[in-house]
N, C-alpha and C positions, 0 to 999 in steps of 0.2 A: 636057346633058339636064336639063331641067328639065319636075318633074310638078306639074300641079295637079287636084286631086280637090277636086268640087267636093258637098255634102252638105245636101238640102235635108232638114231634120227638122219631122216635125207632133209637140207636144208635148201630147199629150193630158190630161196631170195638171196642166197650169198656168192657175191662176185668176187670174194674175198678171202684171204684168212679170218683179216680183221671181223667182217661181217660175219664171217663162224663165230667166232670168239667172242661176237654181241650176243649174239643166239644164245649160248652154249651158255656165258655168265648170267645170263637173265634168267633161264631155265634151272639150272644149278642154286642159285640165290633166292630165287621164290620157293624151290621145295624143302630148301634147308629150313627158310623161315617160317614156311607154315607146317609142317611136318618133322621139325626138328630132326632129322635125319641126316647121314653123311652122305655127300652126293662126289662125284668124281668124275674125270673125264677118261675114260681108257682108251686105248689104241689110238696115240694120239697120232695121227698120218697127216699127210700135207694135201690131203684133199679138202678142198674148202665146202663141200657139199654134203660131207658126212660126218657124223660124228657117233661115240660110242658113249652113251652114261651108264657106270654103276651107280647104285641107290644102295646101302645098309643100315639094316636095322636091329638092336637085339632087345628080346625080350624071353618072358619065362612060357609066354603061351604064343602057340604056333597058331592058334587060330585068331589073336590079334595080328600078329605080322602077316598072315595072309590075306586080316582085311586091309591093313593098312600098307601093303604090297598093292592093291589092287585099286584103294583110292589114289594113290600115286600117280597109277598108272595112268586114269582118268583124268585125273588136275594137268598131268605131263603133257597130254594130249591135248587139250586145253590151250596152254600155255602156248607148245609149240605148235598148232596153229596161228594162232593171234601173233607170233611173230615170223611167220612164211614159213614155217619148217613141218616136218609129217616124221612120225613114229613108225617107222616101217616094219620093226618087229619088236619084241618085249618077250623077256624068259625071266621065271622066279627060281631060285633055288633055295632050299633050307638047309641048312648046316647044323 
């Protein structure tokens, strides 16, 4: 099974693309280190107050992946809030 979590972010404190990159990079690095998952920015637009992140993990257990993605979503919300951002939408797909 493959679990794919998509996170839509609104970065309130970003006044430039540099500010956006700092928040996104911090979130990506922390999720990778804590959960050992693949994280990438999707839909890289020129808007500095919006970002979309994709998080992927593989396991033979759907229950494990479901719990993992819920934990990642909770942790991502905490990290984002501390960095001045907000998760506006999220959804999980299983392949």
